[in-house]
N, C-alpha and C positions, 0 to 999 in steps of 0.2 A: 471555409477554411479557418477563419479567425475564431469561430466558436470551438472548432475542434482543437486548435492550438491552446485556447484558453483552458480547456479541460486538462491540459498538461502544464498549466501554470506558465504559459508563454504568452507574452504580450510583445508585439513587434516594435512598439514605440522605442526609438533610440537604439535599436538592435541592427546588427549586420547579418544579412541573409545571403546565402548562396543558393540560387535556384538553378537546377540542372534541367535543361530543356527549354525550348522556346515555342512550343506548339500551343494549341488552344487552351489546354489546362494550365500551362505555365502563364499564359496571358492573363487568365482570370486571377490566378494566385498572385502574380506580380502587381496587378492593379490593387488587389485587396491589401497586400503588404505595404505598398507605398501609401495607400489611403489611410492605413492605420499608423503611419508615422515611422516606418523603418528608416533608420539612419542611412544605411547603405544597402543596395541590392546589386549583387553580382550575378549576372545571367550567363551561365556557361552552356554552350551548345556546340555540337559537332560542326555546324555551319555558323560561323561567327556572324555572317551577314543577316541571318535570320534572328539571331540574338540582338543585333543592332536595330533591326526593325521593331522589335519589342521594346527596346530601350527608347526609341524615338516616339513610340506611342504613349509612353509614360510622361514625356515632357518633364523630365526630372534629372537634375544634375547628379543626384546621388546614385543613379543606376549606371552600370557599365556592362558592356558585352565583352566576353572573353571566350577563348576556346577551352576544350576539355582538359587541357594541360594543367589548368588551375586545380584540378582534383588531386594533384600531387604537390602543390605549392605550399610549403610549410608556413611561409609568411602570411599568405591569405587565409589558409585553413585555421591558423592559430587565432585569428581575430573574429571568426564566424560564430554567431550565436545559434543559428538555425540553418540546416541544410535540407532542401526539399528536392526530391527526385520526382520530376514530372515527365520523365521519358517513358517510352513504350518498351524499354529494354526488358522489363519484367515479363512482358507478353512474348518475348522471344524475338522482338523486332530489332535486332542488332545487339551489340554488346556495349554496356556502359563500362568505361575504364574504372578500375578500382579507386575508390576514394582512400587517401592515406589518412585513415582515422587516427592514427598515432600522432599526427600533427595537430589534431583538433583539441580543443579544451575538453576536459572531462564532463562539463555540464552542457555541452552542445546538444541540441535536440535534432534528431535525424528523422525526417518524415518522408515516406514514399506514398505517393498518391494512390498507388495500386493497393488493392485489398484482396483477401481471399486465399492468398498463398504467400509464403515467406519469399521475399525477393533477395537476390544476392546482396543488394545494397543494405537492406535491413539486417541480414544475417551477419554481414561484415561489421556493421555498426555495433550490433549486440556483442559480437566476439571481442570487440575493442572496449566493451563495457561503456558504451555511449547510450544515452536515452534514445529509444527507437520506437516509432509508431507508424502503423500503416494508414491507408486512406479510409478506414472504416468510419472514423469520427467525422470526416468530411462528408462521406456518403450519408451518414445519419443526419447531420445538420442540414444538408441540401434537401433531404426528404422532409425534414421538419419544416423548413422554410416553405417548400412547395405545398405541404399540407395546410399551413396557415394561410398562404396566399389564396389557395383554392377554396378553403372552407370558411375563412374568417375566424377560425377557432384556434386556440392554442394547441400545438401539436402534442400528442401523448408521448413525450420523449422516452420515458421509462419503458413503455410498451414497445416502442419502436426499437429501442436498444436491445430488449430481450429478443425480439423477432430477428434482429440481425445476428445476435449471438447463436440463436438456434439454427439459423440458416447456414452457418459456417460448416 
């Protein structure tokens, strides 16, 4: 995740992040962002208790659990540097409430962990002229890391990137 964000000139250190979802993918993203020095991490989930469990696993005062109502909160959205959608809503598993992108800063980065098709989340972010990226970069860098761990060799990132682009 961090390598994918770096490709979009985003470094979490000192930044405020809104993470939507509290499942397995959200857990790994939350730990990576906190480990990279995010100033504040807001974890929004349909079930606040599940978001609270994730916050507790972080052992960090800068993280807080909230309900999905935050997606319309102008005060919170106006302070966010990164919004990450880690829900399965893109797969048709429920509906994610619309994020009020008009309340976000123009330079906010919006990232959906899903890849392969345009999600409603990213479509709305782009319509609001916000920077928007899907999970392809995260997939690429996960594969590259696995390649390096398994082979002990540097991953052929350019070839892997071309293969991903061709597979779409």
